[in-house]
Each structure stands twice: as C-alpha cells, then as structure tokens.
C-alpha positions in Angstrom: 32.8 -1.8 85.3 33.8 -4.7 83.1 30.3 -6.0 83.7 28.7 -2.8 82.2 31.3 -2.4 79.6 30.6 -6.0 78.5 26.6 -5.1 78.3 27.4 -1.9 76.4 29.7 -3.7 74.0 27.1 -6.4 73.6 24.3 -3.7 73.1 26.5 -1.8 70.7 27.2 -5.2 68.8 23.5 -5.9 68.6 22.8 -2.4 67.3 25.5 -2.7 64.8 24.2 -6.2 63.7 20.8 -4.5 63.4 22.1 -1.6 61.5 24.0 -4.1 59.2 20.8 -6.2 58.7 18.5 -3.4 58.1 21.1 -1.8 55.7 21.2 -5.0 53.7 17.2 -5.2 53.5 17.0 -1.6 52.9 19.4 -1.7 50.1 17.7 -5.0 48.7 14.4 -3.1 49.1 15.8 -0.2 47.3 17.0 -2.4 44.4 13.6 -4.1 44.6 11.7 -0.9 44.1 14.0 0.2 41.5 13.1 -3.2 39.6 9.5 -2.8 40.0 9.9 0.8 38.7 11.7 -0.4 35.5 9.2 -3.3 35.1 6.4 -0.7 35.3 8.1 1.7 32.7 8.8 -1.4 30.5 4.9 -2.3 30.8 4.2 1.3 29.7 6.6 1.1 26.8 5.0 -2.2 25.7 1.7 -0.9 26.1 2.4 2.2 23.8 4.1 -0.1 21.4 1.2 -2.3 21.3 -1.1 0.7 20.7 1.1 1.8 17.8 1.1 -1.6 16.3 -2.7 -1.6 16.4 -2.8 1.9 15.0 -0.6 0.5 12.2 -2.4 -2.6 11.6 -5.7 -0.4 11.0 -3.8 1.7 8.6 -2.4 -1.3 6.7 -6.1 -2.9 6.6 -7.3 0.4 5.4 -4.6 0.4 2.6 -5.5 -3.0 1.7 -9.1 -2.1 1.4 -8.1 0.8 -0.9 -6.1 -1.6 -3.1 -8.8 -3.9 -3.6 -11.2 -1.0 -4.6 -8.3 0.3 -7.0 -8.0 -3.4 -8.3 -11.6 -3.5 -9.2 -11.4 -0.1 -10.8 -8.5 -1.5 -12.9 -10.4 -4.4 -13.8 -13.4 -2.5 -14.9 -11.2 -0.2 -16.8 -9.5 -3.1 -18.6 -12.9 -4.7 -19.5 -14.2 -1.3 -21.0 -11.0 -1.1 -23.1 -11.3 -4.4 -24.3 -15.0 -3.7 -25.3 -13.9 -0.6 -27.1 -11.0 -2.4 -28.7 -13.5 -4.9 -30.2 -15.8 -2.2 -31.3 -13.0 -0.4 -33.0 -11.8 -3.6 -34.8 -15.2 -4.4 -36.0 -15.7 -0.9 -37.1 -12.3 -1.0 -39.0 -13.3 -4.4 -40.7 -16.6 -2.9 -41.8 -14.7 0.4 -43.0 -12.1 -1.8 -44.8 -14.8 -3.9 -46.4 -16.7 -0.8 -47.6 -13.5 0.8 -48.9 -12.4 -2.3 -50.8 -16.0 -2.6 -52.3 -15.9 1.0 -53.4 -12.4 0.5 -55.1 -13.6 -2.5 -56.8 -16.7 -0.7 -58.0 -14.5 2.2 -59.2 -12.3 -0.2 -61.1 -15.2 -1.9 -62.7 -16.7 1.4 -63.7 -13.1 2.5 -65.0 -12.8 -0.5 -67.1 -16.5 -0.1 -68.5 -15.7 3.6 -69.5 -14.3 4.1 -72.9 -11.2 6.3 -72.7 -10.7 6.5 -76.5 -13.4 9.2 -76.8 -14.7 7.5 -79.9 -18.3 7.8 -78.8 -18.2 11.6 -78.0 -19.7 14.0 -80.5 -17.5 16.4 -82.5 -17.3 19.8 -81.3 -16.9 22.5 -83.7 -14.6 25.3 -82.6 -15.1 28.8 -84.0 -12.8 31.6 -83.8 
C-alpha cells in the first residue's frame, strides 16, 4: 500500500507541478494578451491622432494660402491708395496754383480800378 500511496503522491505532485506551471504560463499569457491589446489600442489612438494632425495641417495650409491672398489684396489696395493720394496732391497743387493766380489777378484788377469815382459821370437826381 505504501507503494501505491507513493505512486499516487508522485502523480499528485506531478499534477500539482503541471497545474502550477500552466498557471504561471496562463497568467503570463493573459498578461501578454493584455499587453498586446494595450499596444493595439495605443496604435489606434496614435493613428487617429495622426489623422487629426494631418487634417489640422491641411487647415493650416489653407489658412496660410488665404493669408497670402489677403496680403496681395492689401498690397493692391495700398498701391491704389498711393496712386489716388498722388493724384489728389497733384489736383490740389493745380487748384492752389489756379486759386493763387486768380487772387493775384483780382488784386491787380483791384489796384487798377479807380475807387475815387472821379471818372464817373454826374447823375442828376430829380424829386
């Protein structure tokens, strides 16, 4: 009976050892599966982040292009304003010269006019 008990105990010890080893590998395997799942989730998050970065990059490029177009509009407006300002200054100089010449002409005429009324004919007033 000792002999059978010894075989039974050895068989139980082997089963216990197999159970212990399989438990270690299963828990390790389970941790490995969990790590792989975490890596896959992280990869998905990275992919979605990359897609968002690319979308944002295209938006920024579009905004940069719009800014360049707006910059060219502003330069065009500035050049037009400069041209209008130069035309206005030229017109004001011409007007000022014309006004000054009219003033000078009026002053000359005023000095040539006799304001004493000596040359006027006599008017007879009858009641």
